[in-house]
N, C-alpha and C positions, 0 to 999 in steps of 0.2 A: 390405504395407509402405508406409510413409507416401511422401509425395511427395518430401520433402527427402533421404530415404534413396536412392530410385530415381533422383533428379537425381545424384547425389553417386557413385552406382555407375556409370551411363553416363558420365559425365565420366571417371571412373577407367579405363574399359573402351576409351576411345579414345587414352588415353594411359596404355600398360602399364609405361613406364620409372617412373612415379610408385610402382608398388609395391615399388621398390627403396629399401632405408634410406638415411638421409641426410640432413643439414640442407638441402642445395642443393636437394634434391627437396622437401622440406617448404615451401621458400620459394616454390619454382616451383608446387607444389601452390597455397598459400595466394594467390599474385597470380593464377594462371591461373582458379582457382575463382570469384574475385570477378568477372572479366570473363565466364566461362563462365555464370554464375547470373544476370548482369544482365538478360537478356532475358525471365527468367520474373517480372521485379519492375520491370514498366515505371513510368515515372512518372506513372501516371493514377490513383493511388490504391491501389496494391497494397501490403498492410502488410508490414512488416519480418519477422515471425514467420511469415508464411502458408507452410504445409507442414510446421510444427513441431506435432507431436501431445503434448499433456500428459496425463498419468493424474492426476486431482485426488483425492487420498485425505485432504482436509483437512475441516476443520469450523471453525466459530465465526468468527474475524475475521484473525489473523495469516497462516493458510495460504491461507483464500478471497480475501484481499486480494490475496495474492502471485500467485495464479493467474489473478485477476481482470486484472491489468496485463498478464500474458502473453498474454491473452484478446483485450484490448484493443489489443495490438499485432498480432493476427492468427493467434495460435496456435489451434489447434482443441483445446478443453479439455473433457474428458469427466469430469464430475464424478459419484465414486462415492459412493451416499447410502444409509442404512440403508432397506430396501425398506418399512418402517412410520413410522418417526419421521422419517426424512430427516435433514439437517443439525440440529443441536441449536437453532439460531437461528430454525428455522420456527415454533418455539412461544415465541420471545421477542416479545411483544405484550403491550399495544397501543403503537401503532397497527399496524393492518393496511390492507393495500388489499383492499376488499371484492369478492367474486366477483360478476360482472356478473348470472350468469344464477340467482343465488339459491340456488346449491348450500350444503349444510352447511358450517359451520365458519366461524371468523371471518375468514379471507381470508389473503392471502398476508402474512408479516410484513416490515414496512419494514426491520427490521434485515437478515434476509435477503435481500431485494431490493437492499439498499446494496452487497452485495459480491460478487454472483453472476452479473452479465450476461454475454454472449458465454460460455456455457457451456451443456453438454449434460448432463442427469442421466439417471444409470444408476442405479435402484434396484437393490441387490444386497447379500446376505448373505454375508461370507466366512467365517461361521461353517459353512456348507455345504461340502463338499469341490468341488461342483460350481461354487460361486462363486469359489473361489481358482482352479480350472481357467480359468474366465472370465477371471480377473484375469491370470492367466500367459498368456492368449493375448494379452491386449490388451497387455500389455508388450512382446510381440513387435512390437506396432505402433506403438510409441509413443517418443518421442524423451527425454521428461521425465517422472518420477514425484515428486509433491510429497505428503509425509505428514507430519502431526502427532500421532503417538501417542507414548507415553512409549518411551524406548528399551528395546528387546528386545520390546515388545509384539507386534509383527508377525512375529516369529521363529515363533512357534506355529503362525502361518498360511501359512509359507513365503513370506512377502512381507517378508522382510528383505533389505539389499541385496546381501549375497552370494549369495543364493539366486538373486536376480533378475538379478546379472550374468552369470551362467552363461547365463540364458535370452537375455539382449539385453546383450552388451558394451558397446554404445555407449551405454547409458542412462544418464542423468544423473538420479540419485537425490538429492533433497532433504529432509532431515529438519529439520522446525521443532519444536523444543521449548521449554520453560520455562528449563531450565539446561544444554543442552547434553548430548551424548552421553558425556562423561568429566566427572569432578570429584565432589567429596562431595555436591553438590546432585543429579547427574543424574537420579536415581530420584524426585524431587520435583514434583510437578506445581506449575506455574509460569503464574499467571493475571497478567494486566497489573498490577493495581493492587498486588498482592505484589511484583512485581518493581520497579514505580516505586518502593515504600518501600524495599526493601532495596538497590535499587542507586543510591540517592541522589537520584532526581529528585524525591520528594515533599519530602524535606527543603529545597530549595532552592525550592519552589514554594508560593505563599501571600504573604499580608500581611507586612509586616515584623515585627510584633509578634502575629502571629496563629498558628493551629495549620497544621502541615503540612496540605495537599491534594494531591489528585490532580489531573492534568490533565483538563480537561474533555471530552475524548475519549481513547479508549485509544491514546494515541500509541506506547507501546512495542509493541504488538501491529503498529501499522501501520508503524513504522519498521524491524521483522523482517520484514514482508512485503516492505518497499521493497528492503532488503537482500540478501534472498532472490532475489528477482527479477531483481536485478543479478547476483548471483552465478551464476543459472541461464543468463543471456544470455552471460555471460564463460566458460561452462562450454561452451555450445554452440558459441562460437569456438574454444575450444580442442580441441574434439573435430574441428574441421576439420582441426586440424594432426596430432594424434595418433591419430585414428579411434577414442578410447576414450571412454567416460563416465566417469563419477566420482562420489563420493557426498559431498554438501555437508551440514554440520552446522553449522545456524543457530540461535541460540537467544535468547529475549527478553534473559534476563542480559547476554549479550555484547554484543547491540545497544544496550542502554541504557547501558551504561558508553561504548561508543563514541560515542555522540550526548550524552554529557555534554560533550564537545569542548572549548571555550576553558576552561570551568570545571574540569574534570579537569586541564587543561594546566596552568591556573594553580597548583592544589593541588600537583601534581607538582614543579613548577618551585619553587615559594615553601616547601615542605615545611610548610605552616602549615594551621590549619583554615580551612575556607571561610567566607565572610561571613554564610552563612545566607539567609534569605529576603529578596526585594526586591520582592515584588510588581509593579507595573509601572514600578517604579523601576530606576536602574541604579547601582552602586557607585561607578563613576567618572565619571560624566556628572550635570549638573545643568543646567536641567530635562530630564528625561526619565521623564516617567509620565504618567498619564492625571489628570484633572481633572473634578469634577463641575460639570456645566452646569444651567440650569433644568429641564431635561428629561431629562437624560441624561449621558454622560461622552464627553471628547474627550481624545486623548493627543498632546503634544508632544515633539518629540525636538530639543532644542537640544545638537546634537553640537559645536557649536564655539562661539567667541566671536561671530564673525560672526553666526551664525544666532540666538544669544540676543539680539543688537541687532535683529534682524528682528522676533523674537517680541515684544519690547518695544514696539516702533513699533506694530505691528498690535495690541497689548491696550491701546494708548492710554498706555502710561507710558515714555516715551524716557529719564526720569530714571534709571531703573533701571541703564541701561548705564554711568553714569558712577557710580554708588553703589561706594565702595572696597570695600564687602563682596562685590561681583558682577562686578568687572572682568575676571577670568578665569575660567575653569572651575575651576581650584585654588580659587580663592577660594568660588567658588558651592558646591563641594563641603564646604568647612568650614561655610558657612553656610546648608547645605541647608534647615535648617527655616525660616530668614527668608523665602528667595526663593520657596520653597513655599508659604508662609502668603500672600504678597502675590499670587501667582497664582490660588490657590485664591480668595480673597474678590474678585478681578477676574473670573475665569472665570463664578462662578456667577451673575452679574448678567445673562447673556444664555443664549438657546437653543442647542443644538449647532449647527443649522442656521445661525443668526447668526453664530456664530465660524467656520464651514466657509465661509460667504460673505465674511468679512473677511480669511481665511487664504488664500483663492483667489489664486493667481498669485504668491505671495511667496517662494516658494522655500523656504518652512520646512516641515520632515518635521511632518505631523499627521495624524490621523485620528479619524473618529467612532468610538466603541465600539459596534459593532453587534450586535444579537441575530441568531440563524440565520436566522430570516425576512429579517429586514432583508439579511442578506449575501445569500441565495439572490434576493432581488429588486434586488439593487445593480444600477444601470447599468452598471458595468464588468463584474461578472459576467455580466449578459446579453450585454453586446457579446463577450465572449470566447467564448461559446457552451458555458460551463460547466453550463448547464441544459438537459436534452434532454427529449424525449417520445418514446415508443414504447408499441406496442400489444402489450399483455401477453395471452396466449392465455385466460385465464381472468378478468382484472381489467379488461381494457379498456386505454385509453390510460392509463400512468403517467408521472410525471416522475421523472427520476435525475439526479444528477450526474455531468458527461461526464467523459472523461479529460483531464487537465490539459496534456497533452503534444501540440504541435503539429509536425508536419513540412512541409517544403517540396514532397516528392514522395509522400505517403502521407497518409491522413486515419483515424486511428486513431478508434474512439468506439465507441458502443452499436450495434452490428449485430443483437444479438438479446437479448430480453429475459430476466432471470433466470428459469430454467426451473423448471415444475412438477415434484413429485417423480415421478421416473420417465418424464418427457415423452417421453424418448429411448432407453429401453430397447428397444423393437424395432428401431429404426433403427441403434443401436451393434451389436447381436447381429446382426441380419440383414445388414446391409450392408459392416460392418467384420470380423465374425468368421465371417459366411456360414452362421450357425444357420438351419435352417430353421423355418417357421411353426410346424410341430408341436413341434418341440424346445422353441421359445420358452414356448408355451402349456402344456409340461410343467414347463419350469423356473418359471414363474408358479404353477402348480398346486402345485409341492413348497415355494414360500416362499422360493426361491433369489432370484428378481428379482420386482419391481413394475413 
């Protein structure tokens, strides 16, 4: 039994009146549970999800990103991997982090390392009945299960929600798919780039007169992982009130439509066709785009008339402020080509750093367009602790992007490195499920676990 459930049962045992139904008791439960549980989460670094156990049956990006967020916040995440191949992304390289002892193979994939920290790896095949038995026993000990198989795929292994809720009624079961559990596309495989295309994002991404392009990172996978982690945490709170788990249906297509945000709202309200791709430009604000310098690019955001005036002064052309074509933002939108052309000619006379120095302290929104190495080595990124180093058991010290969230009374971050395949099989089977050494050895011999 996990720590959170033990604590919850102890709490109710001391308050038998809470077993009686009624709204008042639910409110009293929620209020008193918070104060009761405070002592086990002191303000000295204890993480918010400590005591929550997650069974991670996901691979590639959206699912692992979701469970990594939960792990960063303190959850005990058990990652189920194919006993031979592991997560698909273990083979996605180069680059790889090289093995320090000269072991065979290219190393640990950078892609895999990016979304699997703070997890334990159990190499297991649920094509074997014994593997399914292990999973069922783990389900009894877990608060959350996250999977990203096609709808119905896990039913033949008795790992579907309806089966598992009978084993653990408190289980929160999150399914991440391309197109959801229902609808005409529900049985269609969905990858990030296809969903970006079909759900509008690619159409509005790219240069004004260029072809549609995908976003440089698999943003639909990532937003789906974010939405799902948020939904899981809300379901954990709901379980405190109801005592019941539930099934979460999350998919890339829904999350991509949701994150069209103001663009979708504009189309719904106007009933008109969208305005297409704008590159770094803004359809309603000028100047608002990137401009080439001698050695790179810099972006300006002239969000109002005052800021436009600041930009004109810093660029050395105060006369633009009084030009009738550029007096107001509306004027500048109508004369976009003219003002952009003037700024382009000016900006390409100096380096990016020179313009950064000139604009420093102006109050004008501006930014260099950095590459990835420039970003990772950025002074602000370093100062915010966004890059961390941890000792990997097979590769030695490796650098990882840190969690972006800061708390006043807790310190989320990289506690353990991304695991090697099956690194924690013996620990999970022996300590959580109480298998004996001989039983574990036999399971390995039979190819059930690795």
